[in-house]
C-alpha positions in Angstrom: 0.3 -0.1 0.0 1.3 3.4 -0.8 2.6 5.8 1.2 0.4 8.7 2.3 2.4 12.2 0.9 3.6 14.8 3.8 1.0 17.1 2.8 -1.9 14.4 3.5 0.3 12.9 6.5 0.4 16.6 8.1 -3.0 18.2 6.5 -4.3 19.6 10.1 -1.2 21.5 10.5 -0.3 22.6 7.6 -3.8 24.3 7.1 -3.1 25.9 10.4 -0.1 27.4 9.7 -1.3 28.8 6.3 -4.1 30.7 8.0 -2.2 32.1 10.8 0.5 33.4 8.3 -2.3 34.5 6.3 -3.6 36.4 9.8 0.4 37.4 11.6 2.2 38.8 10.3 1.0 38.9 6.4 -2.5 40.4 7.7 -1.1 42.8 9.9 1.2 43.9 8.0 -1.6 44.6 5.1 -3.3 46.6 7.6 -0.3 48.5 8.5 0.4 49.2 5.2 -2.7 50.8 3.4 -3.3 52.5 6.8 0.2 53.9 6.4 -0.6 54.8 3.0 -3.5 56.5 3.7 -1.4 59.4 5.3 -1.3 60.9 2.8 -4.4 62.8 2.4 -3.5 64.1 6.1 -0.2 65.5 4.7 3.2 65.0 2.7 5.0 65.7 6.0 2.9 63.0 7.9 3.4 60.4 5.2 7.5 61.3 4.9 7.6 60.9 8.6 6.9 57.9 8.7 8.8 56.9 6.1 11.4 58.2 7.7 9.9 56.2 10.8 10.2 53.1 9.3 14.4 53.5 7.8 15.2 54.6 11.2 15.5 50.7 11.7 19.0 50.9 9.3 20.5 47.7 7.8 17.6 46.1 9.7 14.9 47.1 7.9 16.1 43.9 5.3 15.7 41.7 7.8 12.2 42.7 9.2 11.2 42.4 6.0 12.4 39.0 4.8 11.6 37.8 8.4 7.8 39.3 8.8 6.6 39.6 5.5 8.3 38.2 2.7 9.0 34.8 4.1 6.1 34.5 5.9 4.1 35.8 2.4 6.3 33.2 0.0 4.6 30.5 2.8 1.3 31.3 2.5 1.7 32.0 -1.1 3.0 28.8 -2.2 0.9 26.4 -0.1 -2.8 28.7 -0.9 -1.4 27.5 -4.4 -2.0 24.3 -3.2 -4.7 24.4 -1.6 -6.4 25.7 -4.7 -5.1 23.1 -6.9 -6.1 20.4 -4.4 -10.1 21.9 -3.3 -13.1 21.3 -5.2 -14.8 23.9 -5.4 -18.3 23.4 -6.5 -20.8 26.6 -6.8 -21.9 26.1 -10.5 -23.5 23.1 -8.7 -24.8 24.4 -5.8 -24.6 27.7 -5.7 -24.4 28.4 -2.1 -23.0 31.3 -0.6 -20.4 30.3 0.9 -19.5 28.4 -2.1 -18.5 31.4 -3.8 -17.0 32.5 -1.1 -14.6 29.3 -1.4 -13.8 30.3 -4.8 -13.4 34.3 -4.8 -11.0 33.3 -2.0 -9.0 31.6 -3.9 -9.3 33.7 -6.7 -8.4 36.7 -4.9 -5.7 34.8 -3.7 -4.1 34.3 -6.6 -5.2 38.1 -7.5 -3.3 39.1 -4.8 -0.2 37.2 -5.1 0.5 38.6 -8.6 -0.5 42.2 -7.3 2.1 42.2 -4.0 5.0 40.3 -6.3 4.5 43.5 -9.4 4.0 46.2 -6.3 7.4 44.9 -4.9 8.8 45.3 -8.5 7.5 48.5 -9.6 8.3 50.2 -6.1 11.0 48.4 -5.0 12.8 46.9 -7.7 12.9 43.1 -5.3 16.6 43.5 -5.0 18.2 46.7 -3.6 21.8 46.1 -5.4 23.5 48.7 -8.3 23.6 46.1 -10.2 20.1 44.9 -10.3 18.2 49.0 -10.6 21.0 49.2 -13.6 19.8 46.2 -15.6 16.5 45.0 -14.8 14.6 47.0 -12.3 15.4 50.7 -13.6 15.0 49.5 -17.9 11.6 47.8 -17.0 10.1 50.9 -14.7 11.1 49.1 -11.5 11.8 50.8 -8.0 10.7 54.3 -8.5 9.4 54.9 -5.0 12.3 57.0 -3.0 12.0 57.2 0.4 13.6 60.9 1.1 10.6 61.8 -2.0 8.3 59.2 -0.6 4.6 61.0 -1.6 6.3 62.5 -4.3 7.9 59.7 -6.4 4.8 57.4 -5.3 2.8 59.5 -7.2 5.0 60.0 -9.9 4.7 56.4 -10.4 1.0 55.9 -10.3 0.7 58.8 -12.5 2.4 58.1 -15.1 -0.5 55.7 -16.8 -4.0 55.9 -15.9 -4.1 52.0 -16.0 -1.4 51.4 -13.5 -3.7 53.2 -10.3 -6.9 51.0 -12.3 -4.0 48.0 -11.6 -3.7 49.2 -8.3 -7.6 49.9 -7.1 -8.6 45.8 -8.3 -4.9 44.4 -6.4 -6.2 46.7 -3.1 -9.9 45.0 -3.6 -8.4 41.2 -4.3 -6.4 41.9 -1.3 -8.4 43.2 1.3 -11.1 40.9 0.4 -8.7 37.9 0.5 -7.6 39.3 4.1 -11.3 39.8 5.7 -12.7 36.7 4.6 -9.8 34.5 5.1 -10.3 35.5 8.7 -13.8 34.7 8.2 -12.6 31.1 7.4 -10.3 30.8 9.7 -12.3 31.5 12.7 -14.0 28.3 11.7 -11.2 26.7 11.3 -9.8 27.2 14.5 -12.9 26.7 16.4 -13.7 30.5 17.3 -16.7 30.2 15.3 -19.0 27.2 15.1 -22.4 28.0 15.2 -24.5 29.5 13.1 -25.4 32.6 14.8 -21.5 32.7 15.6 -20.6 33.0 12.3 -23.5 35.3 11.2 -21.6 38.0 13.5 -18.6 37.5 12.4 -19.6 37.8 8.7 -20.9 41.3 9.7 -17.6 41.8 11.8 -15.3 40.7 9.0 -17.5 42.6 6.3 -17.7 46.2 8.0 -13.9 46.0 8.6 -13.2 45.0 5.1 -15.2 47.6 3.5 -13.1 49.9 5.6 -9.8 48.8 5.5 -10.6 48.2 1.0 -12.0 52.1 1.6 -8.4 53.3 3.3 -7.1 51.6 0.2 -8.5 53.3 -2.3 -8.2 56.2 -1.1 -4.9 56.0 -0.4 -4.7 55.4 -4.4 -6.3 58.6 -5.3 -4.8 60.9 -2.9 -1.1 59.8 -4.8 -3.5 60.0 -8.3 -4.9 63.9 -7.2 -1.0 64.9 -5.4 0.6 67.5 -6.4 4.3 66.6 -7.2 6.3 69.6 -7.3 4.6 71.2 -4.0 5.4 67.5 -2.2 9.0 67.3 -3.6 9.8 70.6 -2.3 8.3 70.0 1.6 9.7 66.9 1.2 13.5 68.7 0.7 12.5 70.7 3.4 12.1 68.0 5.9 15.1 65.8 4.3 17.4 69.4 5.2 16.0 70.1 8.1 16.9 66.0 9.2 20.4 66.6 7.9 20.9 70.2 10.3 19.4 67.9 13.3 21.3 64.4 12.8 25.0 64.2 12.7 26.0 62.3 9.3 27.3 59.3 10.9 23.7 58.8 12.5 21.6 60.1 10.1 19.1 57.0 9.3 19.7 57.9 6.0 23.2 58.0 6.1 23.3 54.1 7.6 21.2 51.9 4.9 23.5 53.2 2.4 27.6 54.0 2.3 26.9 57.3 -0.4 27.8 60.6 0.8 25.0 63.3 2.5 24.0 65.1 -0.8 22.9 68.8 0.4 19.2 69.0 -1.6 18.9 72.9 -1.7 21.2 72.6 -4.6 19.7 71.5 -8.1 22.9 69.9 -8.8 23.5 68.2 -5.8 19.5 66.7 -6.0 20.2 65.8 -9.6 23.5 63.6 -8.0 20.9 62.4 -5.2 18.6 60.8 -7.7 21.3 59.1 -9.6 23.4 57.9 -6.4 20.8 56.7 -4.3 18.5 55.4 -7.7 18.9 51.7 -5.4 18.4 52.2 -2.0 16.4 50.7 0.2 12.5 51.8 -0.3 9.6 52.0 2.1 5.9 50.0 1.3 
């Protein structure tokens, strides 16, 4: 008799680890990321200040990204693909709401995965190396986000082509639906709500939470699309100069995340040089 596969023998544990990774840390990160982006609606300074806070981690930032974001995300996505092909949806046969939610959970999971994959390349370029930027991400239109001009560069990356913000909107909606519908099904899997009454209450909580976060994500996109880039850059450059005057160069968060000399943004020549020398610098979401 054939021995059951590893996945079959550990199906219970794998499914729970998969759902747990989708909530913590991936789900938490999605919420924090969208809320952070929505700060652009408050002011350019508020968003730029939060980006500086993120980059105050210095060289530890890439460790945090991989340990708490990218690796759990890959784990959740790879297992999700396996579960999607392993599952047997019956929505077209029975048409029950929960069956359609089952199908949509897997469809939006696929959309969310490719959206995040493309988003990281578009803004980050995936790898923060000069060679990668010069020969891969740069020529292909990636790594457009600069942390010292956070709002203005994010806005420019969305304002160039009307298709891009539309794709971002689809990606945000799919990601938010996948997160909150996943929370609802996770509660059933983990035994948090098993009775019909408890599931109805949880359904309303997840529905309201998903709608609120969806609005936050979509309005953040609107904020970047409608941002006055030139005014935003002036605010960001002023903040950059202020940080240079308040912090000594060896202690500057920007200095710790790069080997390049600090350049004065007040000078047009230095501002241009800063864009060139920092093209591969770490970028915040």
